[in-house]
N, CA, C and O atoms as CSV, one atom per row, in Angstrom:
chain,resi,resn,atom,element,x,y,z
A,1,MET,N,N,104.740,117.119,97.712
A,1,MET,CA,C,104.314,115.865,98.205
A,1,MET,C,C,105.513,115.228,98.880
A,1,MET,O,O,106.659,115.368,98.454
A,2,ASN,N,N,105.187,114.503,99.981
A,2,ASN,CA,C,106.197,113.768,100.566
A,2,ASN,C,C,106.334,112.387,99.940
A,2,ASN,O,O,105.506,111.979,99.125
A,3,ASN,N,N,107.417,111.649,100.339
A,3,ASN,CA,C,107.691,110.307,99.756
A,3,ASN,C,C,106.681,109.265,100.150
A,3,ASN,O,O,106.422,108.323,99.402
A,4,THR,N,N,106.121,109.426,101.296
A,4,THR,CA,C,105.164,108.388,101.747
A,4,THR,C,C,103.915,108.524,100.859
A,4,THR,O,O,103.385,107.511,100.404
A,5,LEU,N,N,103.453,109.702,100.612
A,5,LEU,CA,C,102.222,109.899,99.790
A,5,LEU,C,C,102.472,109.396,98.376
A,5,LEU,O,O,101.614,108.738,97.789
A,6,LEU,N,N,103.662,109.708,97.819
A,6,LEU,CA,C,103.998,109.328,96.519
A,6,LEU,C,C,104.085,107.788,96.367
A,6,LEU,O,O,103.673,107.223,95.353
A,7,LEU,N,N,104.611,107.162,97.368
A,7,LEU,CA,C,104.680,105.728,97.409
A,7,LEU,C,C,103.353,105.098,97.416
A,7,LEU,O,O,103.135,104.139,96.677
A,8,ILE,N,N,102.437,105.580,98.212
A,8,ILE,CA,C,101.023,105.081,98.286
A,8,ILE,C,C,100.311,105.284,96.924
A,8,ILE,O,O,99.632,104.393,96.415
A,9,LEU,N,N,100.492,106.459,96.379
A,9,LEU,CA,C,99.849,106.757,95.115
A,9,LEU,C,C,100.355,105.883,94.020
A,9,LEU,O,O,99.565,105.428,93.192
A,10,ALA,N,N,101.636,105.622,93.970
A,10,ALA,CA,C,102.281,104.769,92.924
A,10,ALA,C,C,101.732,103.297,93.055
A,10,ALA,O,O,101.461,102.628,92.057
A,11,PHE,N,N,101.582,102.825,94.359
A,11,PHE,CA,C,101.075,101.522,94.553
A,11,PHE,C,C,99.617,101.452,94.160
A,11,PHE,O,O,99.208,100.438,93.593
A,12,LEU,N,N,98.794,102.474,94.427
A,12,LEU,CA,C,97.409,102.454,94.010
A,12,LEU,C,C,97.268,102.416,92.482
A,12,LEU,O,O,96.472,101.685,91.892
A,13,LEU,N,N,98.124,103.280,91.895
A,13,LEU,CA,C,98.084,103.345,90.367
A,13,LEU,C,C,98.443,102.074,89.721
A,13,LEU,O,O,97.742,101.630,88.812
A,14,ALA,N,N,99.547,101.431,90.157
A,14,ALA,CA,C,99.965,100.126,89.642
A,14,ALA,C,C,98.875,99.119,89.838
A,14,ALA,O,O,98.493,98.430,88.892
A,15,THR,N,N,98.347,99.008,91.078
A,15,THR,CA,C,97.344,97.969,91.351
A,15,THR,C,C,96.162,98.120,90.465
A,15,THR,O,O,95.717,97.136,89.875
A,16,ASN,N,N,95.600,99.356,90.331
A,16,ASN,CA,C,94.395,99.554,89.559
A,16,ASN,C,C,94.669,99.414,88.094
A,16,ASN,O,O,93.749,99.007,87.385
A,17,LEU,N,N,95.910,99.724,87.520
A,17,LEU,CA,C,96.185,99.428,86.135
A,17,LEU,C,C,96.201,97.896,85.849
A,17,LEU,O,O,95.764,97.446,84.790
A,18,ILE,N,N,96.698,97.148,86.792
A,18,ILE,CA,C,96.759,95.673,86.617
A,18,ILE,C,C,95.293,95.116,86.617
A,18,ILE,O,O,94.940,94.309,85.757
A,19,VAL,N,N,94.473,95.546,87.566
A,19,VAL,CA,C,93.129,95.126,87.667
A,19,VAL,C,C,92.304,95.523,86.455
A,19,VAL,O,O,91.497,94.732,85.966
A,20,PHE,N,N,92.497,96.734,85.971
A,20,PHE,CA,C,91.856,97.246,84.749
A,20,PHE,C,C,92.153,96.300,83.567
A,20,PHE,O,O,91.264,95.913,82.809
A,21,PHE,N,N,93.461,95.944,83.448
A,21,PHE,CA,C,93.883,95.147,82.399
A,21,PHE,C,C,93.235,93.709,82.558
A,21,PHE,O,O,92.864,93.106,81.551
A,22,LEU,N,N,93.102,93.175,83.788
A,22,LEU,CA,C,92.455,91.896,83.986
A,22,LEU,C,C,91.045,91.913,83.607
A,22,LEU,O,O,90.541,90.928,83.066
A,23,MET,N,N,90.354,93.012,83.867
A,23,MET,CA,C,88.958,93.151,83.421
A,23,MET,C,C,88.871,93.111,81.837
A,23,MET,O,O,87.965,92.494,81.278
A,24,PHE,N,N,89.796,93.756,81.180
A,24,PHE,CA,C,89.879,93.689,79.698
A,24,PHE,C,C,90.106,92.198,79.275
A,24,PHE,O,O,89.436,91.682,78.381
A,25,LEU,N,N,91.037,91.564,79.928
A,25,LEU,CA,C,91.287,90.144,79.567
A,25,LEU,C,C,90.089,89.249,79.709
A,25,LEU,O,O,89.810,88.385,78.878
A,26,ASP,N,N,89.371,89.496,80.826
A,26,ASP,CA,C,88.164,88.664,81.124
A,26,ASP,C,C,87.068,89.014,80.135
A,26,ASP,O,O,86.305,88.119,79.774
A,27,LYS,N,N,86.937,90.211,79.683
A,27,LYS,CA,C,85.984,90.630,78.677
A,27,LYS,C,C,86.297,89.853,77.279
A,27,LYS,O,O,85.403,89.335,76.610
A,28,LEU,N,N,87.578,89.837,76.944
A,28,LEU,CA,C,88.049,89.148,75.735
A,28,LEU,C,C,87.759,87.632,75.848
A,28,LEU,O,O,87.360,87.003,74.868
A,29,LYS,N,N,87.960,87.062,77.029
A,29,LYS,CA,C,87.768,85.631,77.174
A,29,LYS,C,C,86.287,85.331,77.247
A,29,LYS,O,O,85.915,84.186,76.991
A,30,SER,N,N,85.402,86.278,77.579
A,30,SER,CA,C,83.977,85.994,77.669
A,30,SER,C,C,83.371,85.707,76.249
A,30,SER,O,O,82.329,85.071,76.089
A,31,ALA,N,N,84.090,86.213,75.284
A,31,ALA,CA,C,83.488,85.997,73.868
A,31,ALA,C,C,83.777,84.540,73.391
A,31,ALA,O,O,83.091,84.043,72.499
A,32,ASN,N,N,84.739,83.895,73.957
A,32,ASN,CA,C,85.118,82.544,73.563
A,32,ASN,C,C,84.617,81.556,74.620
A,32,ASN,O,O,85.177,81.443,75.710
A,33,PRO,N,N,83.485,80.807,74.241
A,33,PRO,CA,C,82.979,79.818,75.171
A,33,PRO,C,C,84.036,78.753,75.439
A,33,PRO,O,O,84.759,78.344,74.530
A,34,GLY,N,N,84.125,78.295,76.715
A,34,GLY,CA,C,85.027,77.236,77.024
A,34,GLY,C,C,86.423,77.788,77.453
A,34,GLY,O,O,87.245,77.007,77.932
A,35,SER,N,N,86.689,78.997,77.310
A,35,SER,CA,C,87.991,79.596,77.718
A,35,SER,C,C,87.989,79.773,79.237
A,35,SER,O,O,86.955,79.970,79.874
A,36,SER,N,N,89.198,79.691,79.775
A,36,SER,CA,C,89.292,79.851,81.256
A,36,SER,C,C,89.106,81.300,81.513
A,36,SER,O,O,89.762,82.147,80.907
A,37,ARG,N,N,88.186,81.597,82.437
A,37,ARG,CA,C,87.764,83.028,82.755
A,37,ARG,C,C,88.410,83.369,84.119
A,37,ARG,O,O,88.805,82.475,84.867
A,38,ILE,N,N,88.503,84.616,84.409
A,38,ILE,CA,C,88.826,85.136,85.721
A,38,ILE,C,C,87.584,85.133,86.616
A,38,ILE,O,O,86.556,85.699,86.243
A,39,SER,N,N,87.662,84.537,87.726
A,39,SER,CA,C,86.421,84.308,88.480
A,39,SER,C,C,86.011,85.628,89.107
A,39,SER,O,O,86.809,86.537,89.337
A,40,GLU,N,N,84.682,85.671,89.374
A,40,GLU,CA,C,84.123,86.932,90.001
A,40,GLU,C,C,84.629,87.061,91.368
A,40,GLU,O,O,84.803,88.192,91.823
A,41,GLY,N,N,84.884,86.015,92.078
A,41,GLY,CA,C,85.496,86.095,93.440
A,41,GLY,C,C,86.916,86.739,93.381
A,41,GLY,O,O,87.263,87.545,94.244
A,42,LEU,N,N,87.696,86.390,92.398
A,42,LEU,CA,C,89.030,86.957,92.311
A,42,LEU,C,C,88.925,88.471,91.952
A,42,LEU,O,O,89.731,89.264,92.439
A,43,LEU,N,N,87.981,88.861,91.143
A,43,LEU,CA,C,87.828,90.269,90.798
A,43,LEU,C,C,87.355,91.023,92.015
A,43,LEU,O,O,87.764,92.173,92.172
A,44,PHE,N,N,86.539,90.488,92.885
A,44,PHE,CA,C,86.145,91.164,94.063
A,44,PHE,C,C,87.341,91.150,95.071
A,44,PHE,O,O,87.547,92.149,95.761
A,45,PHE,N,N,88.087,90.104,95.166
A,45,PHE,CA,C,89.301,90.117,95.977
A,45,PHE,C,C,90.263,91.256,95.545
A,45,PHE,O,O,90.744,92.053,96.351
A,46,LEU,N,N,90.511,91.272,94.180
A,46,LEU,CA,C,91.425,92.368,93.725
A,46,LEU,C,C,90.807,93.749,94.045
A,46,LEU,O,O,91.533,94.705,94.319
A,47,GLY,N,N,89.527,93.840,94.010
A,47,GLY,CA,C,88.885,95.110,94.279
A,47,GLY,C,C,89.067,95.439,95.782
A,47,GLY,O,O,89.240,96.603,96.142
A,48,SER,N,N,89.028,94.469,96.602
A,48,SER,CA,C,89.168,94.791,98.012
A,48,SER,C,C,90.646,94.978,98.357
A,48,SER,O,O,90.979,95.564,99.387
A,49,ALA,N,N,91.512,94.485,97.504
A,49,ALA,CA,C,92.976,94.693,97.724
A,49,ALA,C,C,93.440,95.953,96.950
A,49,ALA,O,O,94.426,95.897,96.215
A,50,PHE,N,N,92.759,97.033,97.110
A,50,PHE,CA,C,93.070,98.306,96.564
A,50,PHE,C,C,92.923,98.471,95.006
A,50,PHE,O,O,93.525,99.367,94.414
A,51,GLY,N,N,92.141,97.617,94.394
A,51,GLY,CA,C,91.927,97.658,92.959
A,51,GLY,C,C,90.531,97.950,92.543
A,51,GLY,O,O,90.157,97.662,91.406
A,52,ALA,N,N,89.721,98.522,93.436
A,52,ALA,CA,C,88.319,98.718,93.186
A,52,ALA,C,C,88.082,99.731,92.046
A,52,ALA,O,O,87.165,99.566,91.242
A,53,LEU,N,N,88.913,100.770,91.992
A,53,LEU,CA,C,88.790,101.763,90.906
A,53,LEU,C,C,89.072,101.109,89.559
A,53,LEU,O,O,88.376,101.408,88.588
A,54,GLY,N,N,90.091,100.204,89.458
A,54,GLY,CA,C,90.343,99.457,88.179
A,54,GLY,C,C,89.204,98.641,87.817
A,54,GLY,O,O,88.838,98.628,86.642
A,55,VAL,N,N,88.586,97.939,88.723
A,55,VAL,CA,C,87.427,97.063,88.394
A,55,VAL,C,C,86.253,97.976,87.973
A,55,VAL,O,O,85.581,97.687,86.984
A,56,TYR,N,N,86.002,99.076,88.716
A,56,TYR,CA,C,84.855,99.993,88.365
A,56,TYR,C,C,85.051,100.555,87.022
A,56,TYR,O,O,84.109,100.527,86.230
A,57,LEU,N,N,86.235,101.087,86.673
A,57,LEU,CA,C,86.438,101.681,85.362
A,57,LEU,C,C,86.383,100.609,84.282
A,57,LEU,O,O,85.870,100.841,83.187
A,58,GLY,N,N,86.906,99.457,84.598
A,58,GLY,CA,C,86.817,98.311,83.586
A,58,GLY,C,C,85.464,97.901,83.280
A,58,GLY,O,O,85.147,97.540,82.147
A,59,MET,N,N,84.561,97.948,84.365
A,59,MET,CA,C,83.228,97.611,84.208
A,59,MET,C,C,82.560,98.465,83.092
A,59,MET,O,O,81.847,97.926,82.246
A,60,PHE,N,N,82.786,99.724,83.099
A,60,PHE,CA,C,82.051,100.656,82.219
A,60,PHE,C,C,82.801,100.942,80.915
A,60,PHE,O,O,82.168,101.189,79.888
A,61,VAL,N,N,84.166,100.912,80.937
A,61,VAL,CA,C,84.900,101.039,79.652
A,61,VAL,C,C,84.653,99.873,78.738
A,61,VAL,O,O,84.432,100.053,77.541
A,62,PHE,N,N,84.688,98.646,79.302
A,62,PHE,CA,C,84.579,97.441,78.532
A,62,PHE,C,C,83.184,96.866,78.536
A,62,PHE,O,O,82.932,95.839,77.907
A,63,ARG,N,N,82.269,97.519,79.239
A,63,ARG,CA,C,80.857,96.993,79.424
A,63,ARG,C,C,80.832,95.551,79.830
A,63,ARG,O,O,80.258,94.687,79.168
A,64,HIS,N,N,81.512,95.318,81.003
A,64,HIS,CA,C,81.719,93.980,81.479
A,64,HIS,C,C,81.228,93.943,82.962
A,64,HIS,O,O,81.647,94.741,83.800
A,65,LYS,N,N,80.354,93.007,83.219
A,65,LYS,CA,C,79.811,92.809,84.555
A,65,LYS,C,C,78.852,93.902,84.972
A,65,LYS,O,O,78.521,93.975,86.156
A,66,THR,N,N,78.408,94.716,84.121
A,66,THR,CA,C,77.539,95.828,84.419
A,66,THR,C,C,76.075,95.376,84.729
A,66,THR,O,O,75.301,96.160,85.279
A,67,ARG,N,N,75.722,94.198,84.401
A,67,ARG,CA,C,74.384,93.651,84.638
A,67,ARG,C,C,74.275,92.919,85.997
A,67,ARG,O,O,73.191,92.513,86.414
A,68,LYS,N,N,75.404,92.769,86.652
A,68,LYS,CA,C,75.473,92.105,87.897
A,68,LYS,C,C,75.243,93.094,89.003
A,68,LYS,O,O,76.040,94.024,89.127
A,69,TRP,N,N,74.195,92.969,89.837
A,69,TRP,CA,C,73.857,93.901,90.861
A,69,TRP,C,C,74.899,93.973,91.893
A,69,TRP,O,O,75.140,95.040,92.457
A,70,TYR,N,N,75.532,92.881,92.169
A,70,TYR,CA,C,76.473,92.774,93.247
A,70,TYR,C,C,77.769,93.524,92.871
A,70,TYR,O,O,78.480,94.000,93.757
A,71,PHE,N,N,78.084,93.634,91.551
A,71,PHE,CA,C,79.244,94.478,91.057
A,71,PHE,C,C,78.814,95.943,91.108
A,71,PHE,O,O,79.601,96.801,91.506
A,72,LEU,N,N,77.577,96.238,90.711
A,72,LEU,CA,C,77.170,97.611,90.694
A,72,LEU,C,C,77.082,98.286,92.100
A,72,LEU,O,O,77.236,99.497,92.252
A,73,ILE,N,N,76.827,97.431,93.094
A,73,ILE,CA,C,76.745,97.999,94.482
A,73,ILE,C,C,78.013,97.659,95.189
A,73,ILE,O,O,78.480,98.524,95.930
A,74,GLY,N,N,78.662,96.469,95.061
A,74,GLY,CA,C,79.787,96.153,95.862
A,74,GLY,C,C,81.064,96.815,95.463
A,74,GLY,O,O,81.869,97.094,96.350
A,75,ILE,N,N,81.327,97.091,94.225
A,75,ILE,CA,C,82.607,97.623,93.797
A,75,ILE,C,C,82.659,99.143,94.307
A,75,ILE,O,O,83.688,99.538,94.855
A,76,PRO,N,N,81.651,99.932,94.147
A,76,PRO,CA,C,81.704,101.313,94.801
A,76,PRO,C,C,81.957,101.294,96.278
A,76,PRO,O,O,82.685,102.135,96.806
A,77,LEU,N,N,81.338,100.304,96.971
A,77,LEU,CA,C,81.562,100.200,98.462
A,77,LEU,C,C,83.035,99.802,98.680
A,77,LEU,O,O,83.658,100.308,99.613
A,78,LEU,N,N,83.602,98.923,97.861
A,78,LEU,CA,C,84.994,98.559,98.045
A,78,LEU,C,C,85.918,99.748,97.694
A,78,LEU,O,O,87.002,99.891,98.258
A,79,PHE,N,N,85.484,100.554,96.796
A,79,PHE,CA,C,86.266,101.851,96.548
A,79,PHE,C,C,86.280,102.661,97.777
A,79,PHE,O,O,87.349,103.154,98.137
A,80,LEU,N,N,85.221,102.847,98.450
A,80,LEU,CA,C,85.227,103.621,99.668
A,80,LEU,C,C,86.110,103.041,100.708
A,80,LEU,O,O,86.855,103.734,101.401
A,81,GLN,N,N,86.004,101.694,100.803
A,81,GLN,CA,C,86.910,101.004,101.724
A,81,GLN,C,C,88.347,101.165,101.353
A,81,GLN,O,O,89.175,101.335,102.248
A,82,ASN,N,N,88.721,101.122,100.035
A,82,ASN,CA,C,90.044,101.402,99.647
A,82,ASN,C,C,90.489,102.741,100.026
A,82,ASN,O,O,91.595,102.886,100.546
A,83,LEU,N,N,89.693,103.754,99.802
A,83,LEU,CA,C,90.113,105.159,100.237
A,83,LEU,C,C,90.345,105.195,101.713
A,83,LEU,O,O,91.366,105.738,102.136
A,84,ALA,N,N,89.488,104.665,102.519
A,84,ALA,CA,C,89.610,104.742,103.939
A,84,ALA,C,C,90.906,104.011,104.415
A,84,ALA,O,O,91.667,104.491,105.256
A,85,ALA,N,N,91.074,102.892,103.843
A,85,ALA,CA,C,92.353,102.111,104.238
A,85,ALA,C,C,93.557,102.855,103.827
A,85,ALA,O,O,94.491,103.011,104.614
A,86,ALA,N,N,93.574,103.333,102.590
A,86,ALA,CA,C,94.760,104.063,102.150
A,86,ALA,C,C,95.005,105.319,103.008
A,86,ALA,O,O,96.166,105.665,103.224
A,87,TRP,N,N,94.033,105.972,103.475
A,87,TRP,CA,C,94.114,107.181,104.279
A,87,TRP,C,C,94.671,106.763,105.618
A,87,TRP,O,O,95.537,107.456,106.153
A,88,LEU,N,N,94.207,105.642,106.195
A,88,LEU,CA,C,94.705,105.160,107.424
A,88,LEU,C,C,96.187,104.757,107.407
A,88,LEU,O,O,96.963,105.057,108.314
A,89,ILE,N,N,96.509,104.088,106.363
A,89,ILE,CA,C,97.916,103.725,106.101
A,89,ILE,C,C,98.778,104.946,105.990
A,89,ILE,O,O,99.863,105.002,106.569
A,90,TYR,N,N,98.319,105.909,105.268
A,90,TYR,CA,C,99.066,107.195,105.131
A,90,TYR,C,C,99.313,107.834,106.505
A,90,TYR,O,O,100.444,108.183,106.843
A,91,LEU,N,N,98.236,107.981,107.290
A,91,LEU,CA,C,98.349,108.614,108.585
A,91,LEU,C,C,99.247,107.762,109.533
A,91,LEU,O,O,100.008,108.337,110.311
A,92,TYR,N,N,99.173,106.423,109.484
A,92,TYR,CA,C,100.070,105.590,110.240
A,92,TYR,C,C,101.549,105.794,109.862
A,92,TYR,O,O,102.394,105.938,110.746
A,93,LEU,N,N,101.850,105.805,108.621
A,93,LEU,CA,C,103.214,105.977,108.142
A,93,LEU,C,C,103.749,107.388,108.325
A,93,LEU,O,O,104.952,107.604,108.477
A,94,LEU,N,N,102.817,108.350,108.305
A,94,LEU,CA,C,103.233,109.700,108.565
A,94,LEU,C,C,103.616,109.933,110.057
A,94,LEU,O,O,104.540,110.680,110.378
A,95,ASN,N,N,102.884,109.281,110.908
A,95,ASN,CA,C,103.186,109.485,112.363
A,95,ASN,C,C,104.227,108.410,112.908
A,95,ASN,O,O,104.536,108.401,114.100
A,96,LYS,N,N,104.710,107.584,112.076
A,96,LYS,CA,C,105.647,106.635,112.570
A,96,LYS,C,C,107.060,107.200,112.722
A,96,LYS,O,O,107.969,106.484,113.141
């Protein structure tokens, strides 16, 4: 593998681990009424910023936000967007 691909994969891994951890934190906070939660808008933003896989895995590992239809449909679509954008960035950096 070349350095460009490794750099992109490392970025994607780090981003998705952080987002996965944020889903865990939000699940913990959901048990305590009155605690400050992570907004759904922020979770969607992080999903669109290359963290969709972390949100999606967090949804099912922690059973969090799985009843929300817009998460069940939107996050997989954002994952496809993440893949397409990462591929385009890779092709751009490869030809630069």
